[in-house]
N, C-alpha and C positions, 0 to 999 in steps of 0.2 A: 374830379369825375370818378376817380377810383373809390373814394370814400362813400359817395352816394350809391354807387353800384354795390359796394360791400354791404351797405345797410339793406338794400333791396334784396340781394341774394342770400343774406343770412336769415331772413324771415322764413322762407320755405325750409331752410336747413334746420332752423329752430323747431318748426312744427314737425318735421319728419323725425327729428332727434327726440322730441318729447313723446311721440306716439309709437316709437319703436318698441318691439317686444323685449328687448334687452335693456331698456332704459337709456339707450343712446350711447354713442361713443365719444361725444364731445362735451366739454364743459361750456355750455353756451353762455352762462352768466359771465365767464371770463372773456369770451369772444366779444360779447356785447359791450363790456366795459372797455376793452381795447379799442373797439370801433368808435365808441362815443368819445373817449379821451382823445383819440387821434383826430376826430372831427373837431372837437373843441380847440385843440392846439392849432389846427390848421386855420380855423375861423378867427381865433383871437390873436395868434402870433404871426403866422406865416402870410396869410392873405393880406392883411393891412400893410405889412412891411413891403410886400411885393408891389402892391398898388401905389404906395407912397414913393417907392423907388422908381416905378415906371412913370409917375406923374411929375417927377422932378425935372424941370426944364433946364438942366445944366449939362454942359459938355464934359466937364471934368468929373470923373467918377468919384473922387474924394469929396468934392463939394456935394455931389448927389447923395453920397452915403451920409454925410453930416446932416443934410436936409432931411433925409429919411429918418435918421436917428432922433432929431429934434421933434419932428412930427409924432414919432412913436412915443416919446416922453410925454408930450402934451396929451396924446390919446390915452395913455395910461393914467395920467393924473386925473383926467376927467372920468375915466372908468372907475378908478378907485374911489373917487369922491361919490359917485353914484352908488357904489357898493356900500361905502361907509354910511351914507344917509339911509339906505335901505335897511342896513343892519340896526341902525339907531331906531328907526321907526318900528321895526318888528320886535325889538327887545324891550322897548320902553312901554311900561304899562300906564295907559291913560285912564285911570279910574275916576269916575265922576260920582260925587256924593249927592244924594237927593236931599 
């Protein structure tokens, strides 16, 4: 919730900072990068781990943690395969000769 509010509230700050007579006091490019990186870390690392840990139907916390860890490894293998395939498709030149 904090990250979504930070994105919403930084937009008027960016506009007022860019239209100021002194050129603004904040480096908004750095603030935007911090917000976007924090959002990406939350969405890719923290949120799936928390949801897998919550969905594990085990009473023992060690078994629950191991289940969460295994699911996270599977998730990362799938995600890296998709990224690898995307990089292969975008970097390979498919030239067709007439």
